[in-house]
C-alpha positions as CSV (number, residue, x, y, z in Angstrom):
1,M,49.2,-42.0,243.0
2,I,47.7,-40.8,239.7
3,V,47.2,-37.0,239.3
4,L,44.8,-35.9,236.7
5,T,45.8,-32.5,235.2
6,D,42.5,-31.7,233.6
7,T,40.1,-32.2,236.6
8,I,38.6,-28.8,236.9
9,A,35.0,-29.3,235.9
10,P,33.8,-27.2,232.9
11,H,32.1,-23.9,233.6
12,L,28.3,-24.4,233.5
13,T,26.1,-21.3,232.9
14,R,22.8,-23.0,233.7
15,P,21.7,-24.8,236.8
16,T,21.5,-28.6,236.6
17,P,20.7,-31.4,239.2
18,L,23.6,-33.4,237.7
19,R,27.1,-33.4,239.2
20,L,30.4,-33.9,237.5
21,H,33.2,-36.1,238.9
22,P,36.7,-36.2,237.2
23,A,37.3,-39.7,235.6
24,S,40.3,-39.1,233.4
25,F,42.0,-36.3,231.4
26,G,39.2,-34.4,229.7
27,L,36.5,-36.8,230.9
28,W,34.0,-36.4,233.7
29,R,31.4,-38.9,235.1
30,V,27.9,-37.4,235.2
31,L,26.1,-38.3,238.4
32,D,22.5,-37.9,239.3
33,A,21.2,-36.5,242.6
34,R,21.5,-39.9,244.2
35,G,25.1,-40.3,243.1
36,R,24.4,-42.8,240.3
37,I,26.5,-42.6,237.1
38,V,24.2,-41.6,234.2
39,G,26.7,-40.7,231.6
40,H,30.1,-39.2,230.6
41,L,31.0,-35.7,229.5
42,E,34.1,-35.5,227.4
43,R,36.1,-32.5,226.1
44,V,37.0,-33.2,222.5
45,G,38.9,-31.1,219.9
46,D,41.6,-28.6,220.7
47,D,41.9,-25.1,222.3
48,T,40.7,-23.4,219.1
49,L,37.7,-25.7,218.5
50,E,36.5,-27.1,221.8
51,R,33.5,-29.4,221.7
52,W,31.8,-31.5,224.4
53,R,30.7,-35.1,223.8
54,A,27.8,-36.5,225.6
55,R,27.5,-40.2,226.4
56,R,24.5,-41.7,228.2
57,L,24.7,-45.0,230.1
58,N,22.4,-47.7,228.7
59,P,21.8,-50.0,231.7
60,L,20.2,-52.8,229.7
61,R,23.3,-53.1,227.4
62,R,25.8,-52.1,230.2
63,E,27.5,-49.7,227.8
64,F,27.6,-45.9,227.0
65,Q,25.9,-44.6,224.0
66,T,27.3,-41.5,222.3
67,L,24.5,-38.9,222.0
68,G,26.5,-36.3,220.0
69,D,29.0,-33.5,220.2
70,F,28.0,-30.0,221.4
71,W,29.4,-26.5,221.5
72,S,28.8,-26.1,225.2
73,P,29.0,-28.4,228.3
74,D,25.5,-27.1,229.3
75,D,23.9,-28.4,226.1
76,A,25.8,-31.8,226.4
77,L,24.5,-32.2,230.0
78,E,21.0,-31.3,229.0
79,C,21.1,-34.0,226.3
80,I,22.4,-36.6,228.9
81,R,19.7,-35.5,231.3
82,Y,16.8,-35.9,229.0
83,A,17.9,-38.8,226.8
């Protein structure tokens, strides 16, 4: 059995209809209200300079597109939501 040590979802300060599900160390799947994967949220950097990378799923290409790095998980999720 694989145990993920960094599975606690990031603290969000704004409400969002998106949900986070742990995928790997420092990586969460972003799910819409219907449970479909719409992107990934990834913690990048170190403890002194933590950033959040937003990736949006492009269903036509069947790949994830990096949207950018953000200072807060809230901003990264908004970018995924509205991209």
